[in-house]
C-alpha positions, 0 to 999 in steps of 0.5 A: 573506713578501710572496709568501706573502700574495699566494699566500693572497689568490689562494687566497681569490679562487680559492675566492670565484670557485669558489663563485660559479661553482657557485652560478651553475651550480647556479641555472642548472641547479636553479632555485628553483620554486614548485608548487601542490598542490590539495585536500589532505585535512586530517588531524583529530588528537585526535578523541577529544576530540569523542568524549568530549564526545558531539560530532560534526563536522557541517561540513565533513565532509571539508576540504581546502586548497591549498598552495603549496611553494617549493624547488629544482626537483629537490626540488619534482619529488619532492614528491607530495601525500601527502608534505605534512602538513596538520592540525587539532588538535581538542584545542582544540575548546571550542565548537559553532562554531569557527575552528581553525588549520591547520598544514602541514608541507612536505617536506624542502628545501622551504618553504610559500609560500602556502596557501589558508586558515589556518584552518577554521571547524568546526560541532559538534553533540551526538550523540544517540540515537532509537528509530524505528519500522519500516514496510513498503511493498509494491510491484507486485501479487502474481502471481495474482488467486487469492492476497491479502496478509493481512498483514506483520510486521516484526522488530524493528518499532523500531530505534535510530539515533545521530548529530547532533542536527539530522540525528536530529531530521529522521528520522521512521521507517525504511522497508522495501520488499518487491516482491510480484511474485514472492511465491506463498505465505507468505515471510520476507525480510531486507530493508535499511531506509531512514530518512526524514523525514515527507514520506518523503524519505530522510535519511542521515548517522547510524548504525543499530543494524541495516541490515536487518530480517526481513519475514514475508508472510502469503499466503492463497488467494481464492475467489469463491462465491455468497451465499445469502439467509437468511430466517426468519418470515413478514410480518404479515398486513397486510404485503406484501413485495417481496424481500429482494434482495442488492446482489450475488450473490457474495462473495470470501473468502480463507483457507487454500486446503484450507479454501476448496476445500470452500466452495460458498457463504456464507449471510447471517445470517438476516433475520426478515421478521416484524419488518419494518414498512417499506421498508429497507436491511439490512446483513446479516452473512455466516456465515464459517466459522472462519479464512475472511475476506472479501477485502475486510474493508470490504465491506457485503452490503445486503438491500433489502426493499420494503413495498408496497401491494396492487394489483388487476388485472382479466382479462376471460376470454371464454367460448370461452376457459374450459376444460371439464375431465373431460367425461363420456365420449361426451358433449359440453359448451359454455359457454352464458354469452355474456359475459366472466368478470371475474377480479380478482387482487390482490398487490404491484405487481410481482407483479401486473404480472408476471401476463399471463394467467388460465386459467379452467376448469369441472369436469364431473366426475360431472355428468350431461347437461343444462343445468348451472350450475356454478362457475368455477375459476381456476388458481392464480398465484404471488405473487397472490391471487384477489380475485373472479370475476364471475360466479362460476357459468356455464351449461353444456350437457352432452349 
């Protein structure tokens, strides 16, 4: 009996020693270690709770957490970041700003030793819709000076956006950008749109009803043609006019190329000279053919009309400078007058100042030989009138 007890005791001691030895060996060869896993993504579950309440997470957009696991080295070495499940249950959502607990599920045979945070503060906002206009911005110049952009058309000219109220309310309009450098004629392009605030800065973080719009560009030919001044009527008898003169002699027009090819000049609307009583700058319109336009729609054609006082000027013509015309054949003639003939002309200052010489003559047609007293004639000068001749007659000897 004693021997049996002794054997049992010896066996138990052996088992305990074996367990101790196994634990020692295992502890020495596969010790417990800790390892940190950084920036693990947080899985958001039950997001439909937000959707059902027309809410959305504003921040943080992509929450992460650092987790430290503890466990046997051989088990820890097997763990990949994707094996650690980190979750926040959004079913507990109740207010616009809320701290929500983080749950971490460690892989088998490991435990969570530490995590960088136990909860995350979420900010939620109401989802709203808004309709905004679409504008077109052109960059660079057209490749030729003989064409011009007449207009743009956007389809659709408004788009809808959906997103957090704080972001949606920042957005002023949608902008498209078209490069004119390679545009030669009428063109339709599909171009992406960018959302911007009132200062023109890009805004992101919302959904668009569509990401592209259709932009149609209308291109016309351009031509430079002379302007023809059109006047009607005559100035009042007591009015002396200078002009009218235009502020420019040519004008740039635009339209279909075939139409422009047949245009050689553009007339002004008529200026009625009979109505002008004082110096004036008159804004005259142009008679543009149908479907022809000014390249610069703001261009003004101004006609300047000067009402001027008459000016007189006297020219002293020496007797030897008086031309004798139609001297009878075989005869000789000479002016006997020994003093200059004073010829006075009258007209506007500009016209009179432009006259540099006066031509006087005496017509001997049909005259007989002898000493004759004949009238002095004056060649007509454009822009002035003859006021007087002194003397109006001179002596001429024909022999």
